[in-house]
N, C-alpha and C positions, 0 to 999 in steps of 0.2 A: 453566595453563587459564583463561580470566573468564571470574569468575564476573558475575553482575550481578542482582540485586533485581527482580521485576516491582516494588517500593516504592518504590526510585530510578530506575526507572525519567522522564524527562525529558519534559514537551509538548514538541512542537513544529509549526509552522504549514507546513505544504505551500500549497505555491504552487497555487491556482487549481482552490480544490477546499471546498468550502460543507459546512456544517452536520454537519460531523468533529472531535474528535480524535483528534491526533496522539500515542504514545506511541516511544520511541526504545528500543527493546530492544536492540539491540545498535549496538559503532558512532560510531565520531568519536571513542572516548575512548582512551586511553594504553593499553596491552594489552590494546585490544577487536580485531574483527577488522580483518585491513590489504586484503581487496579488496569489502566490500560493505560492506549496514548491513542491520538489522533492522529493522522498524515496525509497532510495534499499528495500527492505522487501526479506529477506532471510530463508525460512519454510523448515524445519525440517521434514520429514515423523512424519504423523501422527499433527503437529502444523497448526497452525491458527485463528482467530481470531472472535470474538462474540457471543452469536449473540450482535448485539447491531444496534446505526442508529447516525447517523451527524443529523445538519443542514444545511447541502451545500453538494455539488457533489464529489463526488469524479470519480478520474479514476483511476483502472488497465491495466499492462501489463506487460504477462508473458512472460519473455525471456528468463528460462529454466523453465524444468517441469513440471507440470498440477497445477492447483490446481481449486478447486469445488467450487460455488459461492453458495450459497442458499438465494433466499430472498423468502420472504413470496406467496407460490404457487410455484415455480417455481426451477429449481437448474440443473446447468451445468458444462463441465468442461471443466474449458481453455488452452490450447492448446502454448506453441509456437509463441510466436508475435499475437496469439489473447488477446483480448481488452474486456473491460465490460463499463461502466458507472452505475453509481448506482445512484440513484435521493436523492435531501436531502429528509430525515425522511423516507426512502424506509430501511428496519430492514433489516438486510443478517449475513449471516454467513461464514465460508471462513475454510475449512479444505484442507490440504497437502491427500491427501487417495496413494498417489503413495510411494513404496521404496528409489525415486531420492529428494531430495533438488529443494525445487520447489523457486526461483529467478525472482522477480516482481518488474516495478514499483509501487508504487502512487505517485499520484498526484492530490491533491487537497490545495483550498484555504487557505486562513493561517483564523484562529478564531478572529470573532469580538474582542476578545482580547490583539489579537495578532497587531492591528492597531492602 
C-alpha cells in the first residue's frame, strides 16, 4: 500500500488551465500507481481549461461546486459527485460558471513519455 497524506500533495501547473490550483494526490512517485495519476483541481469562479484534447482518456469527478463541461456539440453541468469520462482525442472545454470554488478529482493515465 502506498499512502500519501493530503498535506504532502505537491502543486502542479496544468497547461491551458486558468484560475486553478492543482495538487497531485497520487502518481509520478516511487511506490505510487503504475498506470495513472490522480489530481485535485480547485477552480475559482470563472476558472477553467481548454479548449484542447489529449491522446488519452481522463475522468473528472466533482467533489464540491459545479463544473460546466463542453465537448463538440454537447454541454453539461456536473454537480457534487457527478463524473464524466473524456475520450481520447475528444476536444473539451471546462468552466466554473458559479460563484463557488469547484473541487474536482482528475484521473488520467501517464503520458507515454513518463513510462
